[in-house]
N, C-alpha and C positions, 0 to 999 in steps of 0.2 A: 407571483408566485405563491401565496399563501391557497389564491381558489386553485390552481392546481394541485397541489398535494390535495386539500381535503376533496376534492371529486378520486382525488386515485384513492383514498381512505374508503368513501363508500363506499367505492367498487369494490375493495377490499374485505369491506365488510361486509357484504350483499355473496361473491362469490368464493369468501373461505374464514369464517366463525371461528375457527380452533387459530390460523394463524393470527388471524385483527388480536384474537386474545394476548398471543403468546406475545406475541412481537406490538409492542407501546410503548405513547412516543417517554410515559412516566419512567419508566425503566431507562430508556436511551438518556432520556435530561439527569438522570441521575449519575448512571455513569458515568459517563462527559462531563457533567458537569463538577464533579468530582476528581477525575485526571488529568483536563484541563485547566485547572483551579492555580488563582497563581500561588499559591502550598507546595504547588510541583515543584515551584521554578525550572517547566518546563519539558520535565521528565532525560534531562542533557544520563544517557550511561553512565553509572558505574558511581554520580550524588544524590544526595540524600531521598529529590524527588524519584527518583528508581527506581530506587528501595519501595518509599510510602505506596507509586504506583503496581508492585512488585505483590507487598502483600491487599492491597486494597482485591486482584484478581487471586491470590489463590485463597482468601476467605470467598470470595462469589461461588468457585469452584468450588468451594468444599460445602455451603451451604447449598450448593447442589445436588452434593452426596457422591460424587466423583473420586475416580482412583487420580492420585497424584501419581503424576508418571514423568520425572526429573531424574535428576540422579538421586540414586542410591533411597529407591523409595518413597525420596518426596516429590517437596512442589517444585523446586527447584533444578533448572542444570545452567550451572556459575562457569563462563569465563573470562576472558581476561578481556577490553580494548585498552589504545592508548590516546586518552583525550589530549589532541595538540590544544592549550588556553595559549587565548588568541589576547596581546592584551597592545593598543597601539600601535596595531597594527605586523609583529610582530612576532615568535612561538617564546613564551616564556617559559613554561612545563609541558613536558610531557608526560607524565604520568601516566601510568597504567592502572588499570580500576576493577573493577571485578562484581560486573554486574552477573543479569539471567536473567534466559528466555523458562516463562510459570509457562505449565505442561501439567495440563488434567485426562483424561481419557473415561470413558464409556464406554464399559467391559456388553457387547451382548452379544457375547460368544459366539461368531462369527469367524471367517477364516481371514477375511479383508476388512480394511482399517479408511476406512478420512479422515481428512489431515485439514480441520477451517483453521486456519491462521490468520495473524495483524502485528502491526507492527507497533508497542507502545510506547518506546519512544522517541523522543526528541529531537532537539535543536539545544532546550537548557535555554544558559544567557546568552547564543550569538555568541561564542567564544569559539569553536571551531571549526569556522570557514562558509559555512553550509549557509549561512543565514542571509533574506535577503534584502535583507533593510542595509539604506548606507552606512551608515554607524553603531551597527548589534550590540557594541559588546556593555552587560551588563544588564541587558534591558533584557524579560522573562516572553517567550514562545512557548507559548499555550498548547499550539497546534492540536486545535479541537476538533479540527478537521483529519488532520497529521500527524496522526493518525489515532486518535484517545475515537473520534468516530467507528474508522475500521474493530478497534476490539470494543468498544461496546457491541458490535455486531455477533464480536464471539460469543461473549457475552452469553447475547440475547437466543445467538443458535446451541448454544449451551442448552441450555438455560430448558431451547424448543424439544430438543429427541430429548434430555432428561428424562419430560416432566410432558410426555405429548402420549402418555400411554398405549403406546406403539412400539414395539420392541420392534426395530428396525433389523437388515442382514447385513450392515455393516456393524462389525465397532463405530467409535471418534475417538481422533485426538485433537484435541482444542489443544493450540497451542500460543501464547504472545511474545511473539520476540520483540528482544533488546539489540541494539545497537545497527539499527537496521540503516540509519542515519549514517552510518559512519563506515556504511560500505556492506550492508545485508547479511553484519558479520555474525546474528543468530540464529539464521535460518543455515547462515554456513556448517557453524555451529552444528549446529544440530543432526544436517547432514552426513557430516563426518562423524558423528556420536550419537545414531539413533536410539530411542530405549523403545521403540516398531521394529519391528524388519520393516525396510523400505519395499523391499521384497512379500509383501503382505499389504502392501500401502495399494487401492484401490487410484485415487486421482489428491489432489491438494487444491484448496480453494484460500487462494486470498482478496484480502481485503483493504486496500486502501485509498482513503479518500471517500470515504461512500456517503458524505452527510452533507452535500453543499445541488441534490438534485434537481435540474431545470428540465432538461427536456428531454436527453437522453442518459441509460447505463455504456460508458461500455466494457463490454466483456471480452479481454484478453483469452489466450491460448485457447482457442475454440477447436484448431488446426490440431491438437496433441492428441486425439484417438477419434479414432472417428466418431464415432457415434455418441461427439458435443455437439458439434453445429444444429439435429437439427433437434438433439433435445434442448437446448439454451434461449433457440426462432421459437418453437414452440410453447416454453413458458413464459413465452415476455409479456403475455397481453395483461394486464392494460397495459404495462407500459413500455418507451423507442428504447428499440438496445440498437447498438451500432459494435461490430462486433470486430476483434483480429487474431489473425491465428496465430503466432509467432507465440510461445511458450518461454521467448525471454524478454526480461521490463526491468523498470528499476528500482523492482520490488523483489520481496519475499521468494514470490513464488520462484522466482530463477534459479534458486536454491535446487529448487525440490525436478526438476524440470530437467537441470542438470544431474540427476540423476534417473533419468527417464519416468519419470512422472510423470502423468498427467496433469495439466494442470489448469483451473481456472480464476481471473482475474476478476477480477468487478471495481469500477471506477466511475463517482461521478462526473468528472469534472475537472478541470485548471480557471484556476481563478487569481486575483492580482493580490490576494493577502498570502499565498504558500509564502512557507517559511516568512513567512513576519509576522510580529507580535500581535498583528487584525487578524488572527489564524481564532477567532475564539466561540461562544459558545451561542451567541447570539444570532451570528450567522449560520448555524445548524435549521436546515432545511427534518422537522422531525418527522413529517409526513411523510415526507420522501425517503425518507430513513426506512420508515415501517415498508412501502410497498418495495427496496430494492432487499430487505431481508424477507419479504417473504415470499421474494422474488427467487432468490437463493435456496430459502426452505422444499419450495418448488420443482428444485431442478434437482434436490438430491435425492424427492420419493420419487420422482422421476426415474433415475438411476439406477437407484434401488435396487431394485428386480430385473435389473441387465447381471448379464455374465462380468467379467474381472476388464477394466477397461484394457482395450488397447492402446498401446502407447505407438507415437509416432514421430519422426524432431517432424519443427516446423524450420524457418528459419535459421542460419548456424551463424554464429556468434562469433569471434573472437576473444571478445571479452565483453563479459555480460552486465561484469559488474565492480566495474576500476573506479578507484578514487581518484577521481580526476586533478589532474597538475596544473588545471587552470578553469575555470568556468568562463562566461561569457551575462552572466545574471540576467538568463530569459528563462521563463517558463513556457516547457516547451510541450506542443498538446500529443499525447497521447492517444491516439488514434489517427495512426500512421495511412495511408492511401499509397504509400511508395509512389510519391513525388515531392518529396521534401519533409524535413521539418515544418510545421506549424509555426508557432510563435500567440500562445499566452498573452501572454505579459510581459514586461522588460521592466528590469527594478535603471531606478536613477542612478549616474556617478560610478554604473559597471559601463564593461568592454561595450559590452555592445551599445547598448543606449548612446553610449562618446558613439562610436561607428554610425548612428543616423536606425538601428532598428529601430520597426516600430511592433505592438500588438497587430496582426495580421501577417507579418512580413509570413515568408516558407524559407527557410533554411534551403537551401540546394546542393552549398558544396563552403569548403571553409579549405582555405590555396587549394591543392589538388585535391582532395582527398571530397566529392561525395556524401553527398548525405540524401536518405534515402527515407529514414526516420531516429527514431531515440537513439538504437542502438550504433546505425553507422554515424550518429552527432556526438553518440559519446567514445566512439574510437579514431575521430577525428579532433576531436579538443587532444586525444594522449598521444596524439604525434607534439602537443607544443610545450612548451617553458614560460611561465611569467615574465614578461615582457618583450618578446616576443611581435614583428608585426607580421596581419598578412593578408588576404582578402577576402572576403565573405561576398558567397552569389547567393543573392535573395528575390523573388519572385514577388513584385508588390500590385495585384491589379492584375491588367496583363503584362505591366514592365518585371524588365528581367533588368537590378542591379547589378553594379559592385562593390563594396564595399568595402574604404581599408578600415584595420578592426586590428586594434593591440590589446595582447592581456596583461 
């Protein structure tokens, strides 16, 4: 890992000194180190750590001399979430709390705007049902990769475009969303209450878990505009890239896609620490993240000289961001190929592990519901209630298995 990251960084220094100077490990370490510190208690929406994170982001945007673009001329766009606090397996509190998106604007006097975003919330102390720990309650889930890494990316790109000495032919809207882990709530709220007319938005870039580069970067959404595939591939070197056409996924770009905005989604891969307390700063590949951010900047620069992107719909999903009534306890791979949903990790004590599923299995159906990718998997789960039993069809190597599953 260290050798690969060092090689990538050397290549970037040789081919793009301006990018290498802007995107540096020291900045990323500082941002992720603060956001993923125990002090912030996992950045649960509406809690103390959430407010501390928002204040940090607002101060940094102000330092860059960006314009506030939240509500009423401020940095924040405030909305409410309902946190279902659980204890001993029972819901004991459903208090409504207030949280906020943090929104900043770089005004280049252009006719169109590029949105660059990531969600800064995580799952706090593991009490909202999203943790994959066997006994999560009261444990700080720092979320260094998910998604302090994406937020550090927003801050780094904001610094780059604010200080690169170039006046691009687009304005930039930098948004750090809250409430993503509760169902894309912050991005949904923004697209329903935009502070920049969505008709003026050229495209949206979303970064979710970009801190653990190993071999490839997944770029989703390339089918949402005819101009995107060629640019995404042309700017990839020296990185290896895998692409997916769909504009819908389990992250905030979905909210913009559903408003007919072209999107690109950047993701460096799943890992066994997803939604667990072990997702900490010491696991971040900072050199790899520098290379991903330089790649994104190259894409934005290449698109800057083109006309406003045409939007094209991709695979249509009936429910892009439903909060599931049941879960299986797996970490899915987001690099879908249409043959099923590959599992990257299985959580001990959850339905999938009890049924005998393993990392590397490919889910092809849950009961009568076919599974071809992340979204059909989510749709399939939405047909079941807690306590129900069914069978899950999985491919393991060359073998197809039917396993009994209880939610």
